[in-house]
N, C-alpha and C positions, 0 to 999 in steps of 0.2 A: 386514827380513823375519825372522820367527821360524824359525830353522833346525830347530826341533823340531816343526814342523807335520807330523803323520803323513802327510797327503796328499802333501806335497812329497817325502818319502822314498819313498813308494810310487811316485810319478811317475818319480823317478830310477831306481828299481828296474825299472820297466817298460821304460824306454829302454835301460837296461844289459842287461836280459834279451834284448831284440830284437837289440842289437849282439852279444851273446855267441852267440846261436843263428846269426846270419848268418856271423860270423867263424869259428865252429866248422865250419860246412859248407864254407866257403871253404878252410880249412886242411886238412880231412880228405878232400876230394874227390880221389880218386886217391892218397891217402897211406896207407901201410901201418903206420907206427909210431905207433899211438895212445898207447902208454905214454909215449914220449919227448915227444910233442906235449902231452899233458895235464900232464906234469911241468914242462916249460918254461912253460906257462901259469900254473901255480901259483907258480913261483919269481918270475915277473914280478908276480903278484898280491901276494906278500909285499913286494916292493920298493915297490909302489904305495901299500900301506897305511901304511907307516912315516911318510912326510911328512905324511899326513893326520892322524895322531895328533899330530904336532908342531904342526900348524896349529890343530886344534880342541881339543887338550888330551886327556889320557888319560881324564878323567872325563866327557867329553862325552856327554850323553844318559843318564847313569847315574841311574836312579830306583829302584834295587833296595834290597836290605836292608842294605847297607853291610857292616859287619864281621859275618861269620857264624861261628857256633861250629863250623860244619862246613866247614872251609877246603878239604877235598878235593872238595866238591860241584862248584864251578866247573870244576875240572880234569877230573872225570869227564864233565861235560857237553861240554867241549872235545874230549876224546878220542873221545867217542861221536860228536859232530858231525863230527869229522875222519875217523873211520873210515867213517861213512856217505858223506861227500863223496868219499872215495878211490874207493869202489865206484861211486857215482853218476857221477863224472867219467869214470872208465875206460869204463864202459858207454855214456855219452853219446858220447864220442869214437869209440868202436868202431861204435856204431849209425850215426853220421853219415857213415860210409863209403858206406852204401847208402841212407840215408833223407834226404830233402830237409829243409832247415831248417824250412819251414813245417809239413810233416807231423810232424816231431819235436816241434815246439813245441805243436801241437794235441794230438797223442796223449799228450804228457807231462802234459796237464791231468788225466789220471787221478789225478794226485797229490792232487787235491782230495778224492777219495774216501778215500785213505789219511790225508790231513790231518784230515778230519772224524773218522775212526775213531780215530786216535792221540790227537787232542785231547779226544775224549770219554773215552777210557780213562785217559790219563795226566794230562790237565789239567782234567778234570770240566767241559768246555765242552759246552753243550747241542746236541743234534742234533735238529732239528725236521723235520716233514714237508716244509716248504718247502725245507730243505737237501737232504733226500733226493731230492725232485723235481728240484732243480737238478743234482745229481750224475747222475741219469738223463739229463737234457738234455745234459750235458757228454759223457757216453758216446755219445749219439747224434751229437753234433758230431764226436767223433773218428772214428766209423764213416763218416760222410758225407765227411769230408775225405780219408780214405785209400783209399776204395774205387776200385779200377780193374779192368777186365776184364783178365785174363791177368797179374796181378801176379806178380812173380818170387819164387822161394823165398827168395833172399837178402834181398829187401826185407821179406818177412814176418818173417824172423828178425831183421832190424834193428828192426822195430816191436816185436817181443817184448822186445828189449833195452830199448827206450824205456819200455815199460810197467813192467818190473822196476826200471828206474832210477827211475821216478816214485815208487815206494814208498820208496826211499832218500832221494829229494828231500823227501818229507814228513817222514821221520824226522830229517833235518837240521834242519828247521824246529822240530820239537818239542824236540829237544835244545838247539837254540839259544835257544828260549824259556826253558828252565830256566836256561841259563847266564847270560843277561843279567839275570836277577834278582839275581845275586850277583857280577857282574863287569861293568865298563863295556863297552859294545858295541864300541868301537874296539879295545880290548885283547883282547876275545874274538875279534874278526875276525882280528887279527894272529896270535894264538896258534893259532887253527884253521887259517889259511892255511899257517903254518909247518909244522905237523904233517902237513897234507895233502901239502905239497910233499915232505916227507921220506918219507912213506908211498909216494907214487908213485915217488919216486926208488928206493926199495927194491924196488918192484915191477918195475922194469926189469931189475935184476940186473947181470949182466956188461956191461961196456962202456957204463955209463950215461952217463958224461960225453961219450964220443965220439958216442953216439946223439943226446944232446940238442943237442950242437954241430952235428951234421949236419942235424937237422930245422930248427934255427934258420937255418942257412945256406940251406935250401931255401925256407922260408916265414916270413921275419922280420916282414914287415908284418902278415900275418894273425895270427901268434902274439902280437905286440905289442898289437893291437887286442883279441884274445881275453883277454890277460892284464889289461888295464886294465879291460875290461868286467866280467871276473870279480871284480876287487877292488871296483869301484864297486857292483856288484850285491850282493856279500856285505855290504858296509858298510851300504847303504841298507836292505837287508832286515833285518839284525840290529838296526839302530836302530829300525826299524818294529816289530820284535818287542818291544822294550823299552817301546813306547807303546801297542800294540794287541793284541787277542787273536790267537792263531795261526790260528784258523778264519776270521778276517777278512783277514789279511795274505795268506795263500796264495791264496785265490780272487781277490782284487783283482789280484794280480800276474799272474793268468791272462789279463788283458786284453792282455798283450804278444803273444798269439797273432795278434791282428788286424794289428798292425804287422809282425810276422814274415811273416805270409802275403802281405801286400801287397809288402813290401820284398824278400822272396824271389823273387817273380815279376819284379820291376823290376830289381833289382840282380844276381841270380844266374841269371836266365833260367829259373826254376822255374815254367813256365807250364802244365805238364801238370795238368789238373783244377783250374785256377786258380779257377774259379767255385765248385767244390765246396769248395775250401780257404777261400774267403771266407765262404761260407755256414756252414761248420763253425766258423770262427773267431768269427763273429758269435754263433752259438748258444752257443759256449763262454763268450763274454763275458756273454751274458744269464744263463747259469747261475751264473757267478761273482758277478754283481750280485745275483741272488736270494739267494745264500748270505751275502754281505756285509751284505745288508739284513735278514736273518732274525733 
């Protein structure tokens, strides 16, 4: 089987995204230390990436420009992607205290709007009327999935964090797209994960080691799953960016919302408004397919 088939990597990314969303909610439900949780996840992600580089080789899926006269460019892309990831990860962990996994997954599809905007501005990718209509459909899907009579202020604030995080999610994709043109995807993934782990570690401040050890003791299984899912998702997406346009990769990955909505109801007991979530997820997938086919 050709391991460079883009659809294969997107499929792996969809499964990993679902696992990440579910394990994130599992870890953060009732948990207060989002900074330590996100840091432990990223440290585990770094550990997972290393053997994959040894298995596939450091130049796996590299179809870029090779030796560039601007050697600083890949590192600028890494630092930018890492900085965006630090903010995205922290906001996602914080929002998951109040927002269900399925809701967070669906509302985060607002990142498609940001992806189209950034891809148009920075990558000169075309934005058609079909894509604009698809974005409107995805916004409608998000609204349907989260509407509840009497929704609490805390949940509204959590959803606002998800929307803000979605912009950083799209920015991660665009900066990664730049980076994989000049650096092998697996090397890029390792460097980005290491910088993110260090950035999140600094974010904790005092007692970082003690806090990371404490949350690992409280939630080892959930953090392990989240860290592995994070690494697999990052690698699959970065490889996909090396093979496909960003404006296609990001929307197709949005199909993970259907799996997340269904699995969240079954595995996490998130059955409130379950029908709405499924309808919203299906509409989000239709919107994603319209974009990827435009």
